[in-house]
N, C-alpha and C positions, 0 to 999 in steps of 0.2 A: 537318235535325238526324235524328239515330235516337233514339227513346223508348225510356226504361231499360224492358228486360224483365226482372227477375230471375232465375236458374238458382236451382238448388238450394242454391248456396253464397253469393245474392246478387249475380250478376255479372251486370252489364248490357251489352249489344248493344255500346256503344262500347268496353268496356274489353276484350271479345272482338276487335271489328276491329283494336285496335291494335296487340293481339299476331298478328294474322292479317299487318297491315301489315308490323310488324317481322320475320315469315318470311319475307315478300316481299322485304323490302326486303334481307336476306341471301340472297337467292338461295337458300333454304330450302324444302322442299315445305310446302306449307300443309295438316297433318292435323289430325283431331280430337283424336289423343294428343300430337302435338307441340304442340297450341296448350293443350291442359291443363297439360302436363307444365309450359308457357312462365307459368303462370297458378298453376301452384298448386294449383288446386282447380276446381269446375263443373260441372253435368251434362253430359254426353255430347248429350244431347236439343239442348239448346240451340246448344252450339258447334259442332252439324251444320248445325242451321239456319242460323244467320250466317253459316257459312264457306259454305253454298250463295247464301245473299244475297249473296254476296262474288262468287262467282264466277258470279252468273247477269250483276252489272253487269260485271263483266271481259269477258262475253261478249256482252251487247250494247250497249256502248261505241260510242258514235259511230265510224265508220273516217274516214281521214284525206281532207279533200277535195281536187278535182283542182286542181292549181296552174296560175295560168294559165299561157301562154308566155310567152316571154322577149320583150320590147318588141321586142331586134333581131332576132330570128327575124321571117322574111319569113311570110304566111298560109299557105303549102304548107307551111310545116317547122311553123307552128303546127297545121295539121290532122293532120298526120303526126302531130302530139305525140298530140292526143286519141284515133288509133289506137290510137296505141302505150298509150296509157295504158288505153282501153278493153279492149285486149287484154289487158295484164296485169291488169286487173280482173277480166276475165273467167275467168282462169287458175285465179282464186282461188274461183271458184264454187262446185266440187266441194268445196274445202277449207272452206266456210263451208258447206254443207249437210252432211259430215260431222260437222262439230264442232254445227250444230245437232241434228243425230241422235245425236251422242253426250253431249249437253247435257239432250235427251229422256231418253235410255236413263238419265243417272246420275241425272235427278230421278226417274224412275219407282226406282230402287235406293236411292236417297237416303229416299224415301219409304217403303220397304219396311223398310230399314234402322233406322229413327225407329220405326215402330210395334212391331219386334223389339224396340227399345230399348227403350219404353216398359211393352213387354208383361212384358221382364225386368225392368225397375224396378219395375215393378207386384208381378212374383210374389217379387222380393226384398223390398220393405214388407211382403208380406203372410206369407212365411216370418218375418221379424222379429216381426212380432207375434206369428206364432205360438209363437217361439221366447219371447217375454216372456211370453204368457199359462202356456207351460210351464213355465217358470223361477218364476213367482209359484204355481203348484201345486205344484211342487216345494219350494217355501220354506212351503207352508202344510203341505203334509201334514208337512215337516221339522218345523214347530213341534207339529203333530197328535202327530208319534211323541214327541217329547220330554217334553210333557204326559202322553201314556201311560204312558212310564216313568217318572214323578214320581208318578202317580198309582199306577201297580205298586211304586213302591218305596214309596210311603206304607202300601198294602193287606200289602205283605210285613212291614213295621214292626208293623202294626198286628197281624199273624197273628202274628208272632213274641211281641208283648208278650202276646197270649190265650193263645197256649201257655205261656208262662212263667206266667200266673194258673192255669190250668189245669193245670198240674203243682203249683204250690204248693195248691189246691183239694185236690187229689188229696193230697198229704200230710198235709194239716189232717183230711180225711177219714181216710186210714189211722191217722192220732194218734188220733183221736176214736172207733174200732173198736177199736181195742187199747186204750184207756182203758175203753170200756165193757167188753170180754172181761173186764180185770182186774177192773170193779165188777162184774161177775155173777159172777164165780169166787169175789169178796170174800164177797157176797152169800149164795152157794151155800154156802160154808163158814160161816159165822155161822148159816144158818139150818139146817145140819147138827148144828152145836153147840148150838144152843138145843133143836132135835129130840132131841138126848142128853140134855141137860140136863133134860129134859120128862120124860123116858123112866124117868132115875136117881130124880126126886122120886119119881114112880111106885111106883117099887118100895120104896122107904126109907118111903114111906107106909102101904102094904100089909104091911109085915113084921110088926107087933105084933100086928094081930090074927088071924094065924096062930097065935101064940106064945099067945093067951089061952083059944083054944078049944080 
């Protein structure tokens, strides 16, 4: 009984084997892509491993045993039967050796392919992690930019408010300066009038003393 070895999407070896057997029963070529299309999901690493196990079992399955000769055949024909069977069996030795060599080459290629797939999957996971980190960093920078824009808008509002207050203060200063100038002019006129009155009083006071003498 096959043990459950979940792949990336949680598939077991039994589920993958059922898909392999379905393709084989329908006389379709068993490939990782077709198995995955039939399942709709699954890791290529797990699918390739199960296909390799299935192919290895197919190659290593026991051959057909040599049947006994019919009872009605004489011993001579029984000997000829065994010799013919051994001859026929030997003709497939080269084929079996070729299959064994092909199986060894396939196992080597499968291991290389599995290593490459693992490397690519690892690289994809690393790129995905880097993408998520970059996305998080971009989001953080965007929030900082929004906060800076808000702070800039706040400072701009404070600047405009201070500018308005400065203009009002300047107007008030100008108004006070105008009032001060007006008061100075009025004080100067009043002082001149007082001095004129003083001089007039002095002239009036000195006039009788000149006539008496």
